[in-house]
C-alpha positions as a Markdown table, in Angstrom:
| # | Residue | x | y | z |
|---|---|---|---|---|
| 1 | Met | 253.4 | 127.0 | -71.8 |
| 2 | Asp | 251.3 | 123.9 | -72.2 |
| 3 | Thr | 252.9 | 121.4 | -69.9 |
| 4 | Glu | 250.8 | 118.5 | -71.2 |
| 5 | Lys | 252.1 | 119.0 | -74.7 |
| 6 | Thr | 255.7 | 119.5 | -73.4 |
| 7 | Lys | 255.6 | 116.2 | -71.5 |
| 8 | Ser | 254.1 | 114.4 | -74.6 |
| 9 | Leu | 256.9 | 115.8 | -76.7 |
| 10 | Asp | 259.5 | 114.8 | -74.1 |
| 11 | Thr | 258.1 | 111.3 | -74.0 |
| 12 | Gly | 258.0 | 111.0 | -77.8 |
| 13 | Thr | 261.6 | 112.3 | -78.1 |
| 14 | Ala | 262.7 | 109.9 | -75.4 |
| 15 | Phe | 261.1 | 106.9 | -77.2 |
| 16 | His | 262.7 | 108.0 | -80.4 |
| 17 | Cys | 266.1 | 108.2 | -78.7 |
| 18 | Arg | 265.6 | 104.8 | -76.9 |
| 19 | Val | 264.9 | 103.1 | -80.2 |
| 20 | Leu | 267.2 | 104.8 | -82.6 |
| 21 | Glu | 270.0 | 106.2 | -80.4 |
| 22 | Pro | 270.1 | 103.9 | -77.4 |
| 23 | Glu | 273.7 | 104.8 | -76.6 |
| 24 | Glu | 272.5 | 108.4 | -76.1 |
| 25 | Phe | 269.5 | 107.7 | -74.0 |
| 26 | Ser | 271.2 | 107.9 | -70.6 |
| 27 | Lys | 273.1 | 111.0 | -71.6 |
| 28 | Arg | 269.9 | 112.9 | -72.5 |
| 29 | Phe | 267.2 | 111.4 | -70.2 |
| 30 | Ile | 266.8 | 110.3 | -66.6 |
| 31 | Ile | 263.9 | 108.3 | -65.2 |
| 32 | Ala | 263.0 | 109.7 | -61.8 |
| 33 | Pro | 262.4 | 107.2 | -59.0 |
| 34 | Glu | 258.9 | 107.1 | -57.5 |
| 35 | Phe | 258.6 | 109.6 | -54.6 |
| 36 | Asn | 256.1 | 109.4 | -51.8 |
| 37 | Arg | 254.5 | 112.8 | -52.4 |
| 38 | Arg | 252.1 | 112.3 | -49.5 |
| 39 | Thr | 254.9 | 113.0 | -47.1 |
| 40 | Ser | 257.0 | 116.2 | -46.6 |
| 41 | Ala | 260.2 | 114.1 | -46.9 |
| 42 | Gly | 259.0 | 112.6 | -50.2 |
| 43 | Lys | 258.1 | 116.1 | -51.6 |
| 44 | Glu | 261.5 | 117.4 | -50.5 |
| 45 | Glu | 263.3 | 114.4 | -52.1 |
| 46 | Glu | 261.5 | 115.0 | -55.3 |
| 47 | Lys | 262.2 | 118.8 | -55.3 |
| 48 | Thr | 265.9 | 118.1 | -54.6 |
| 49 | Phe | 266.1 | 115.5 | -57.4 |
| 50 | Leu | 264.4 | 117.9 | -59.9 |
| 51 | Glu | 266.6 | 120.8 | -59.0 |
| 52 | Glu | 269.7 | 118.7 | -59.4 |
| 53 | Tyr | 268.8 | 117.6 | -62.9 |
| 54 | Ala | 267.4 | 121.0 | -64.0 |
| 55 | Arg | 271.0 | 122.3 | -63.9 |
| 56 | Thr | 272.3 | 119.4 | -66.1 |
| 57 | Gly | 270.0 | 119.9 | -69.1 |
| 58 | Ile | 269.0 | 116.2 | -68.8 |
| 59 | Thr | 265.3 | 115.7 | -69.4 |
| 60 | Val | 263.6 | 114.1 | -66.4 |
| 61 | Leu | 260.9 | 111.5 | -67.1 |
| 62 | Thr | 258.5 | 110.2 | -64.4 |
| 63 | Ala | 258.7 | 106.6 | -63.4 |
| 64 | Glu | 255.4 | 106.0 | -65.2 |
| 65 | Glu | 256.8 | 107.6 | -68.4 |
| 66 | Gly | 259.8 | 105.4 | -68.1 |
| 67 | Arg | 257.7 | 102.3 | -67.8 |
| 68 | Lys | 255.7 | 103.4 | -70.9 |
| 69 | Ile | 258.8 | 104.1 | -72.9 |
| 70 | Glu | 260.3 | 100.7 | -72.0 |
| 71 | Phe | 257.1 | 98.9 | -72.9 |
| 72 | Met | 256.9 | 100.6 | -76.2 |
| 73 | Tyr | 260.5 | 99.9 | -76.9 |
| 74 | Gln | 260.1 | 96.2 | -76.1 |
| 75 | Ser | 257.0 | 96.1 | -78.4 |
| 76 | Ala | 258.9 | 97.8 | -81.2 |
| 77 | Met | 261.9 | 95.4 | -80.8 |
| 78 | Ala | 259.6 | 92.4 | -80.8 |
| 79 | Leu | 257.8 | 93.6 | -84.0 |
| 80 | Thr | 261.2 | 94.3 | -85.6 |
| 81 | Glu | 262.3 | 90.7 | -84.8 |
| 82 | Cys | 259.0 | 89.3 | -86.3 |
| 83 | Ile | 259.4 | 91.3 | -89.5 |
| 84 | Ala | 263.0 | 90.2 | -89.9 |
| 85 | Gly | 261.9 | 86.6 | -89.3 |
| 86 | Glu | 264.1 | 86.2 | -86.2 |
| 87 | Val | 261.3 | 84.8 | -84.0 |
| 88 | Asp | 260.6 | 81.1 | -84.1 |
| 89 | Gln | 257.3 | 80.3 | -85.5 |
């Protein structure tokens, strides 16, 4: 399985959900906290977190993916407001 394509599809699906189905986003996706993977404790925390959510069917996004999705969402909403004429000129 190509994990790069899978992560890209997950990110795209999450963005779609964030914009068009915001009430569903937290039911389908979780943004992982940042783990210190340089330490054994951090690696163990990440492993535990991922195992916990693997059983739920909720898609786990990295903190970086979460930031990107939120930035894209804010950009899309700003554009929507401009097109609708809701932003002061």
